Structure formats: structure tokens, C-alpha cells
N, C-alpha and C positions, 0 to 999 in steps of 0.2 A: 406828392404827386407820382403819378405813375409812370414807367420808362416811355408809354405809347407818348404821352404826350411832351417827351424830351427827345422825339426821332424828330430828325427833317422833314418838314412836310412842306411842297409848294403847294402854293396859292395863287389862283388867278382870281383877279377883281374886275369888274365888267361894269362900266356906265353906262347904259343903254341910252340911244339916240339913234333916230333916222336918218341926219344930215354926219354924225358922226359918233360911233359907240366905240369908246376908250377901252382899252384893257392895259392889265399892266399885273404881272408876276413878280411876287418875290418867295424867299425861302424863309419857313419860320423855322426855328430850333431854339424850345424853350422861349427867353425874352429877346432873342436875338432874331434882329431881320435881315436878310442881305437883297439887294435889287437882284434881278435876274432880266427882265424886259418891260418894254412898252411901250403901245402904238395907238392907232386909232383905226379901224374900217371906215371909210369913207365913199358908200357909194356917190355916183353922180346924182346930181338933181333931178337931172332931166329924165332920168330913167322913171317908168312908172313903178308904183307901190310895190308892187309882188316881185320886181328885178331889185330893188333896193333891197328888201327883205333875204332874196336869196343873195346879194353879195353879201350884207352881212352876217348869214349862214355860213358863207364858203370864208369869211374873213376869220370870224371865229374858230372854224373847222383847222384851218391851218395854223392859227396861234395854239390850238389844243393838241393837235398833231405834235407840231414842234416843240413844243415847251412841257408837255405832260404833266400837266399838274395834278396833282393829288384830291384837290378842292376846290371849289368854285364859290365864289361870293358875288350879288350884285345890290344894287342900287334899288329901295322901293320905289314905284312910281308915285310923284305927287301930283295931285288934281289941281289944273288951273283952268282960269275961265275960259278959256278954249276950248270947249269938247271935242271938238274933230282934231285939235292937234293932242290933249289926252291920250285920245283913239290913237292915232299912231305913233305915240311914243309906245302904249300899251302892248303895240304891236310889234315895236322892233324888240321891246323887250320879252315878249315871249318869247321869240326868236333865239335873244340873247341866253334866254334861261334852257332854251331846247336845247341848243349844240352842247354844254357840258351835260346836260343828263344822258342825251344819245353817247358820252364818252362814258358813262358810266358813274358819274359823280351827281353825290347830291349838291343841291344849289343852296346857300345862306344866304336869308336879305335883310337888309337893314336900312334903317328910316336914314334919310340924307342929316338928320338932326344928331343922329347916333353917330354917324361917319363922322362931320364936322368935331363932336366933342371928344372922340375917340382921337381924331391926330391931332387938332389943336388944343381942346380942352372946353372948347365953348360952342355951343351948340348953333349958333347963329354966327358962325365964321365966314369970312368970302374966299373967293379962290385966290387970292393973292395971300392968306394967311396961312391957306392949305398949301400952297407951292413952298413958302418959306419953311414949315415944319416938314416938308419931305426932302427938302434938302438938307436937315439935320439928322431926321429918320434914315433916310437911304443918300446918303452921301453921293454914290454914284450913277442916281438915277437922273436922266435929264429928259423929262417928257417934252416933247412936241408942241403939244398942244393941252389945254383946260381939261379936256375929257379923257386925257392919258394920265394927267396928275388925279384926277378923280378917281379912276378906276384904281391907280397904287392907294389912295387913300381908304378905299373900298376894300383891298386885300391886306392892308396893315390892321382896319378895322376889325377884318374876319381874322387874322391871326390873334387877336387880342381878348375876341369873343368865341371862338371856335366850340372851346368846349362846353360853353352855356349853351352854345346855339343846340350844338348836338343834342344834347340831355335835353332841351324842349322837343325837338325833334324826335324823340325815343319817347317819350312821354305822349306826345301826340298835339301837343300845343300848337 
């Protein structure tokens, strides 16, 4: 392992959503993880779509400005039966990817099953199992929502897979 992979890296995990976009920040140094912060951006349901997307942008921009992560990761969108809901989630996800990119960060993407498998050891784990493992992996973390917990799980996944994710980006995969 080279010295670059042993330096401390601050990672922002993002769980995109139109109602709640969860975010979590961890420090990764080698195999050691340290909790930094987590929360969620929650636009009012009564706002028009464009204003909700702007609220997600502004909320994530404050997180990036305040915590200055080195890298970012986001959960890939799964397609469900409701096309309109999938499209709206995709729009929220687009904003959630744009903000770190505007701060000069590459944004890694991880499938939901990989996040679950990395954190819990099973690709079909439920939210309760993820939250239980977070207490073990990040004992100081106390996420106030499932979205913030999921965002921390995404950050942990990136900490474990970041080197291979960077190699894939380098070869254009």
C-alpha cells in the first residue's frame, strides 16, 4: 500500500431523495473510520419541484463548504414501478451529484446492494441492520434519520472501495 492511501481522507456520503437527502461525513485513514457529522436536507413538501431541488442544492452546498470533504459518493438510483417517482428521484440525485462536482470533487456511485453488503455483509440487509452496524463501525454517530444513516453507510462503502473506484474511473469504465 502506498503512502497516499494511508493519508486521512474526508468522505461525504449522499443518500439522495426529494423529501430528504441524507448526508454523512467520515474520515478514513487506512482501515480506520472516524465519524465527523451527518444530517439531512429536508425541503418542504409544499414547495414547487424547482424550489425543492434548489433547497437540496443549497443544503448540500453548506455541508460541502462546512466540512470540506476530499471525496464524495452517492447511491445509484434503483428504478421502481412508478416512473414519475423514479424521474423525480433522478432529478434530486442529479442535484446531489452536481454540488460536489461544483466543489471540484469526483463523485463515486455505488449500488444499494453493494452498500448493504459492505456495511452489513449481506446485500439484502434492511435499514435496522444497517443502523445496528453503524453503531459498531461509527460508535459516535447518532443519525437522526434513516437517510442520514444510509448516507453514512455510503461513505463507509466508499472508504472500503475508493481505490478500486478510482482505478475504474482512470480506465474509463
